[in-house]
C-alpha positions in Angstrom: 0.0 0.0 0.0 1.4 3.4 -1.0 2.2 5.9 1.8 2.0 8.8 -0.6 -0.9 11.2 -0.5 -3.0 10.8 -3.7 -5.1 13.4 -5.6 -8.4 11.6 -5.0 -10.9 12.9 -2.5 -11.7 9.3 -1.6 -8.2 9.0 -0.2 -9.0 11.7 2.3 -12.5 10.8 3.1 -12.5 6.9 3.1 -12.2 4.6 6.0 -9.2 2.4 5.9 -9.5 -1.4 6.2 -9.2 -2.9 9.7 -6.0 -4.7 10.3 -6.5 -7.9 12.3 -2.9 -9.2 12.2 0.5 -7.7 11.6 2.8 -10.4 10.2 6.6 -10.2 10.9 8.4 -12.3 8.5 11.0 -12.3 5.6 8.5 -11.2 3.0 6.2 -8.6 4.6 7.2 -5.0 4.9 6.1 -3.2 8.0 4.4 0.0 6.8 3.5 3.3 8.4 -0.1 2.4 7.9 0.5 -0.8 9.9 2.0 1.3 12.7 -1.0 3.7 12.5 -3.5 0.8 12.8 -1.5 -0.8 15.6 -1.7 2.5 17.6 -5.3 3.5 16.7 -7.1 0.2 16.7 -6.3 -1.1 20.1 -3.1 -2.9 19.1 -4.0 -5.7 16.6 -2.3 -9.0 16.9 1.4 -9.2 16.0 2.9 -12.5 15.0 6.1 -14.0 13.8 5.4 -16.0 10.7 7.0 -18.8 8.7 9.2 -21.8 9.2 11.7 -20.4 6.7 11.9 -17.3 8.8 12.5 -19.3 11.9 15.2 -21.5 10.2 17.1 -18.4 9.1 17.1 -16.9 12.6 18.2 -20.2 14.2 20.9 -20.8 11.6 22.2 -17.3 12.2 22.2 -17.8 15.9 24.0 -21.2 15.7 26.6 -19.5 13.6 27.4 -16.8 16.2 27.4 -19.4 19.0 30.0 -21.4 17.1 32.1 -18.3 16.6 31.9 -17.6 20.3 32.9 -21.2 21.0 35.8 -20.8 18.6 36.9 -17.8 20.8 36.7 -15.4 17.8 36.9 -11.7 18.5 33.3 -10.4 18.1 32.6 -6.8 18.9 30.3 -6.5 22.0 30.3 -10.3 22.5 33.8 -11.2 23.3 35.0 -7.6 23.5 34.0 -4.5 25.5 31.7 -1.8 24.0 32.6 1.4 22.2 36.0 2.8 23.3 36.4 -0.4 25.4 36.3 -2.6 22.3 40.1 -3.4 22.7 39.2 -5.2 26.0 38.9 -8.9 25.1 36.3 -10.8 27.1 36.2 -14.5 27.9 33.3 -16.3 26.1 32.1 -17.6 29.5 31.4 -14.0 30.5 29.7 -12.9 27.2 26.2 -13.4 28.6 26.9 -11.5 31.8 28.4 -8.8 29.5 24.9 -8.2 28.0 23.3 -7.8 31.5 25.9 -5.2 32.3 25.2 -3.4 29.0 21.6 -3.1 30.0 22.5 -2.0 33.6 24.8 0.8 32.8 22.6 2.2 30.1 19.7 2.5 32.6 20.3 6.3 32.8 17.4 7.7 30.8 16.2 11.1 31.9 12.8 12.9 31.8 9.3 11.8 31.5 8.4 8.5 29.8 7.6 8.6 26.2 3.9 8.2 25.5 2.4 4.6 25.5 1.9 4.8 21.8 5.5 5.8 21.1 6.7 2.9 23.4 4.4 0.5 21.6 5.6 1.5 18.2 9.2 1.3 19.4 8.8 -2.4 20.4 7.0 -3.2 17.2 9.7 -1.7 15.0 12.5 -3.2 17.1 11.0 -6.7 16.7 10.7 -6.1 13.0 14.3 -5.0 12.6 15.8 -7.8 14.8 13.7 -10.3 12.9 15.3 -9.5 9.5 17.7 -12.3 10.2 21.1 -10.6 10.4 21.3 -9.5 14.1 22.4 -12.8 15.6 19.5 -13.0 18.0 17.6 -16.2 18.9 14.1 -17.2 18.0 13.3 -17.2 21.7 14.1 -13.6 22.1 11.9 -12.7 19.2 9.1 -14.8 20.7 9.4 -12.9 24.0 9.1 -9.6 22.1 6.0 -11.0 20.2 4.5 -12.1 23.6 4.9 -8.6 25.0 3.1 -7.1 21.9 0.3 -9.7 22.1 -0.3 -8.9 25.7 0.0 -5.1 25.1 3.0 -4.9 27.4 5.2 -2.0 26.3 8.5 -1.1 28.0 8.3 2.4 29.5 11.1 4.5 27.9 12.4 7.8 29.3 12.4 10.5 26.6 15.9 11.8 27.0 19.4 10.4 26.8 20.0 9.5 23.2 22.4 11.2 20.8 21.2 9.0 17.9 24.4 7.0 17.4 25.2 4.3 18.3 21.5 4.3 17.8 19.1 4.8 20.7 21.4 3.0 23.1 20.0 4.2 26.4 16.3 4.3 25.4 16.4 0.9 23.9 18.1 -0.6 27.0 14.6 -0.2 28.6 13.3 -2.8 26.1 16.0 -5.3 26.9 15.6 -4.7 30.6 11.8 -5.1 30.5 12.0 -8.4 28.5 14.2 -9.6 31.4 11.5 -8.5 34.0 13.2 -5.2 35.0 12.2 -1.6 35.2 8.7 -0.4 34.2 6.2 -1.1 31.5 2.9 0.3 30.2 0.1 -2.2 30.8 -3.5 -1.5 30.4 -2.7 2.2 30.2 -0.9 2.3 33.5 2.9 2.4 34.2 3.7 -0.5 36.5 6.8 -2.5 37.6 7.6 -5.1 34.9 8.2 -7.9 37.3 4.7 -7.4 38.8 3.0 -7.5 35.4 4.9 -10.6 34.2 4.1 -12.5 37.4 0.4 -11.5 37.1 0.4 -12.9 33.5 2.6 -15.9 34.3 5.3 -14.8 31.8 8.8 -15.8 32.6 11.5 -13.1 32.3 13.8 -13.7 29.4 17.6 -14.2 30.0 19.5 -12.4 27.2 22.1 -14.5 25.4 25.4 -13.2 24.1 25.0 -10.4 21.5 21.3 -10.0 22.2 21.4 -7.0 24.4 23.6 -5.2 21.8 21.2 -6.3 19.0 18.3 -4.7 20.8 20.0 -1.5 21.8 22.2 -0.7 18.8 19.4 0.6 16.5 17.2 3.5 15.5 13.8 2.2 16.6 13.0 4.9 19.2 13.6 7.8 16.8 11.8 5.9 14.1 8.8 5.2 16.3 8.4 8.9 17.3 8.8 10.0 13.7 6.3 7.4 12.4 3.6 8.3 14.9 4.1 12.0 14.2 4.2 11.7 10.5 1.0 9.7 10.6 -0.6 12.6 12.4 0.8 15.2 10.0 -1.2 13.5 7.3 -4.4 14.2 9.3 -3.2 17.8 10.0 -2.8 18.5 6.3 -6.3 17.2 5.4 -8.0 19.1 8.3 -6.1 22.3 7.3 -7.3 22.0 3.7 -10.9 21.5 4.8 -10.7 24.5 7.2 -9.2 26.7 4.4 -12.2 25.8 2.2 -14.7 26.7 4.9 -12.7 30.0 5.5 -12.7 30.9 1.8 -16.5 30.3 1.7 -17.0 32.3 4.8 -15.3 35.5 3.5 -16.4 35.0 -0.1 -12.8 34.5 -1.2 -11.6 34.0 -4.7 -11.5 30.5 -6.1 -8.8 31.1 -8.7 -5.8 30.2 -6.5 -7.1 26.7 -6.4 -8.2 26.3 -10.0 -6.8 23.1 -11.7 -5.3 25.2 -14.6 -3.2 27.2 -12.2 -1.5 24.1 -10.9 -1.0 22.5 -14.2 1.4 25.3 -14.9 3.4 24.6 -11.8 2.7 21.0 -11.2 4.3 20.1 -7.9 2.5 17.0 -6.7 1.7 18.2 -3.1 0.6 21.6 -4.3 -1.8 20.1 -6.8 -3.2 17.7 -4.1 -4.0 20.6 -1.7 -5.4 22.9 -4.3 -7.6 20.0 -5.6 -8.9 19.2 -2.2 -9.8 22.8 -1.4 -11.3 23.6 -4.9 -13.6 20.6 -4.7 -15.0 21.9 -1.4 -16.0 25.3 -2.8 -19.5 26.1 -3.9 -19.7 27.2 -7.6 -15.9 28.0 -7.8 -16.2 28.7 -11.5 -18.2 31.8 -10.6 -15.6 33.1 -8.2 -12.4 33.2 -10.2 -11.8 37.0 -9.6 -13.6 38.5 -12.6 -16.3 40.9 -11.6 -19.6 40.8 -13.4 -20.1 44.5 -14.2 -23.5 46.0 -14.0 -22.5 49.5 -15.3 -20.3 50.9 -18.0 -18.9 53.7 -15.7 -15.8 55.3 -17.1 -13.1 55.9 -14.4 -11.0 58.9 -15.3 -8.3 58.6 -12.7 -9.1 56.1 -10.0 -11.9 54.7 -7.8 -11.6 52.8 -4.5 -14.0 49.9 -4.3 -14.7 47.1 -1.8 -14.4 44.3 -4.5 -11.4 42.1 -3.9 -9.7 41.0 -7.2 -7.4 38.7 -5.2 -7.0 37.6 -1.6 -4.1 37.8 0.9 -1.1 35.5 0.5 -2.3 33.3 3.4 -5.3 32.4 1.3 -3.9 32.7 -2.2 -0.6 30.8 -1.5 -2.1 28.1 0.8 -1.6 25.3 -1.8 2.0 26.3 -2.1 2.6 26.5 1.7 0.9 23.2 2.4 2.0 21.6 -0.9 5.7 21.8 0.0 4.9 20.1 3.2 3.1 17.3 1.4 6.0 16.7 -0.9 8.5 16.8 2.0 6.2 14.4 3.8 6.0 11.9 1.0 9.8 11.9 0.7 10.0 11.4 4.5 7.7 8.5 4.4 9.8 6.7 1.8 12.9 7.2 3.9 11.3 6.0 7.1 9.8 3.0 5.3 13.4 1.8 4.6 14.5 2.6 8.1 11.9 0.6 9.9 12.5 -2.5 7.7 16.3 -2.4 8.0 18.9 -4.2 10.0 20.3 -1.3 11.9 22.4 -2.8 14.7 26.1 -3.7 14.8 27.8 -6.0 14.1 25.8 -7.6 11.3 25.9 -11.4 11.0 25.7 -13.2 7.7 26.2 -16.9 8.3 25.7 -17.9 4.7 28.7 -15.8 3.6 30.6 -16.5 6.8 30.8 -12.8 7.6 30.6 -10.7 10.8 30.6 -7.1 9.6 31.2 -4.1 11.8 29.5 -1.1 10.4 27.4 2.0 11.3 23.8 1.3 10.5 22.8 2.5 14.0 23.5 6.0 12.8 20.2 7.8 12.7 21.1 10.4 10.0 18.2 9.6 7.7 15.7 9.9 10.5 17.3 13.2 11.6 17.2 14.5 8.0 13.5 13.9 7.5 12.5 15.3 10.9 14.7 18.4 10.4 13.1 18.9 7.0 9.6 18.5 8.3 10.0 20.8 11.3 9.8 24.2 9.6 7.2 22.9 7.1 4.8 21.8 9.9 5.5 25.0 11.8 4.6 27.0 8.7 1.3 25.1 8.4 0.5 26.5 11.9 1.6 30.0 10.8 -0.6 29.8 7.7 -3.8 29.0 9.8 -2.9 31.6 12.4 -2.6 34.3 9.7 -6.0 33.3 8.4 -7.3 33.5 12.0 -5.9 37.1 12.0 -8.1 37.9 9.0 -11.1 36.2 10.4 -11.2 38.1 13.7 -10.6 41.5 12.2 -13.7 43.3 10.8 -11.5 45.5 8.6 -10.5 42.4 6.7 -13.2 39.7 7.0 -16.0 41.2 5.0 -18.3 42.2 7.7 -18.1 39.5 10.4 -18.3 41.1 13.9 -14.9 42.1 15.3 -13.2 39.4 17.4 -16.2 37.1 16.4 -18.3 38.6 19.2 -21.9 37.4 19.1 -23.2 41.0 18.8 -26.8 40.1 17.8 -27.2 37.9 20.9 -25.5 40.2 23.4 -27.1 43.6 22.5 -25.6 46.2 24.8 -23.5 43.5 26.5 -21.5 43.2 23.3 -19.4 46.1 24.5 -18.0 44.1 27.4 -17.5 40.8 25.7 -14.4 40.0 23.6 -15.1 36.7 21.8 -11.9 35.3 20.2 -9.5 38.1 21.1 -7.4 35.9 23.5 -7.8 32.9 21.3 -5.8 34.7 18.6 -3.2 35.6 21.1 -2.8 32.0 22.2 -2.6 30.9 18.5 0.2 33.5 17.9 2.1 32.3 21.0 1.8 28.6 19.9 3.1 29.4 16.4 6.0 31.5 17.7 7.0 28.5 19.9 6.7 26.1 17.0 8.8 28.3 14.8 11.4 28.6 17.5 11.7 24.8 17.6 12.0 24.4 13.9 15.8 24.8 13.5 17.8 21.7 12.5 19.0 19.4 15.3 21.3 17.3 13.2 23.9 20.1 13.0 24.4 19.8 16.8 26.6 16.7 16.7 28.5 16.2 19.9 31.6 14.1 20.4 31.1 11.6 23.2 32.0 8.3 24.7 35.8 8.9 24.9 36.0 10.0 21.2 34.6 6.7 19.9 31.2 8.4 19.0 32.9 11.4 17.5 30.0 12.2 15.2 26.4 11.5 16.0 23.0 12.1 14.4 20.8 13.6 17.1 18.0 11.9 15.3 16.0 11.2 18.4 16.0 14.8 19.6 15.0 15.9 16.0 12.1 13.4 16.2 11.0 14.7 19.6 11.2 18.3 18.3 9.0 17.4 15.3 6.5 15.9 17.7 6.6 19.0 19.9 6.0 21.2 16.9 3.1 19.2 15.7 1.5 19.2 19.2 1.6 23.0 19.2 0.2 23.2 15.6 -2.6 20.8 16.4 -3.8 23.3 19.0 -3.6 26.1 16.4 -5.6 24.0 14.0 -8.2 23.4 16.7 -8.5 27.1 17.5 -9.0 27.9 13.9 -11.7 25.2 13.6 -13.5 26.7 16.6 -13.1 30.2 15.2 -14.6 29.2 11.8 -17.5 27.6 13.5 -18.0 30.7 15.7 -17.7 33.0 12.6 -20.5 31.2 10.7 -22.7 31.7 13.8 -22.0 35.4 14.5 -22.3 36.3 10.8 -25.8 35.1 10.2 -26.7 32.3 12.6 -25.3 29.6 10.3 -27.4 30.6 7.3 -24.2 30.9 5.2 -23.5 27.2 6.0 -26.6 26.3 4.0 -24.7 27.3 0.8 -21.8 24.9 1.5 -21.4 22.1 -1.0 -21.9 18.4 -0.2 -18.2 17.9 0.8 -17.8 20.9 3.1 -21.2 20.8 4.8 -20.7 17.5 6.7 -17.3 18.7 8.0 -18.9 22.0 9.1 -21.7 20.1 10.8 -19.2 18.0 12.7 -17.5 21.1 14.0 -20.8 22.6 15.0 -21.7 19.5 16.9 -18.3 19.5 18.7 -18.2 23.2 19.6 -21.0 25.5 20.8 -20.7 29.2 19.8 -19.4 31.6 22.4 -22.1 34.1 23.4 -21.1 35.3 26.8 -17.3 35.2 27.3 -16.1 31.9 28.8 -12.9 29.9 29.3 -12.1 27.8 26.3 -9.0 25.9 27.4 -10.8 22.6 27.9 -12.7 23.0 24.7 -9.5 23.5 22.7 -8.3 20.1 24.0 -11.7 18.6 23.1 -11.4 19.9 19.6 -7.9 18.6 19.2 -9.1 15.2 20.3 -12.1 15.3 17.9 -9.9 16.3 14.9 -7.0 13.9 15.5 -8.3 11.0 17.6 
């Protein structure tokens, strides 16, 4: 299934098929859609699949066990880690070495990542370790599968990863949880792992040689955060286009910026997608292309100021270009992330068929950092676009006659003078956009040399992913505020009579907003209602 946004309205409006099982095997590719369904549909069943798959894993494991028995030097198995790789370790201590690796990386900082990010991390890590080149045992993979089937998700602190060697410290929390240590999410509550496993009669798993390193040396935390965020960016784009269409209808804006001919002449895919979505939602757009139907043949000698708008402000006219560049960046990001979540990204890599143990750097999260850093300013600009449209909407000098600050003048009478409608909502939106823009600078340029000069260049991919998530969280509230403002504006303009003119695509969306948010008559606190609107639009 393609992860790219299509040009069809059905792509935006249709319900996706229910996923009952996610297969982890040598043939299937884990998709962003799978992750979305896993998160949104109460965690469908995940299962390892295929005897051929099991045979490859077991052969790979037997190979590394033989190499250990032969006393070969294998990084992180019969040597120390990182700068300590020159320390040779007795094979009889190789299993204890993995326990120590987990122990000393138990130094994550900050609040735990959300349950959905921790769930996606475990799913992606299972998929990566199950590709057959990490040297892990089938038993380890089955323990990970068992956790997923029981919806047990290791609780991972948000901070402490530089993004190479992968998400070492965050992923240690997966290895520790499989062994019955630290904490997990279970039934929406963070609890001690040992307590949950005892309750479910699940035995803790004892990590074998190489297995701790195979779990930890990878990009699955940053990939999980990026995947969950990117899936929500899809929704944010669709909602933004729908709101822009309602806004254009409300202020009787020009339809020409969205006309198909315009975007044939500069045919960026994302731009065409957004323009098409908006144009289809406008009533009689062919009658609103900017040409005025004159009713007189008045001759203007020098000049004449009129109220007719030949073209709208940039925040309306350029909205396909603003959102379109985000769509195109997003489609590229999806293709990159699709490769990452289906890759073998630990070290060393084990290829028993070729008799190879290869030390490399697949744990480096540069690709994830790149896509997150590219998306950050684009997502922030989506918020800025809607906040600028909100600025037009609340200003009676610009909005075509809607009461200033969207105050319900007709309902309030003389009380209208002491009510202020959406004045503070605009201020909040401005603050949220400013904070999002501040966060949008690249993180990947802040590489820090660490771990005794061994990790002398790092990706910062996990921080970049968390920054993207933070930006989207801010922008989601801006989108919610604009949705509430548009619903309010239709009411204060003419008690929703203008909504009767909406076409068959825009009207159901408007009705859903109207059912979720009641117009503000007397000034009231709206903080809780902003959260409710975010939940409605995105959950």
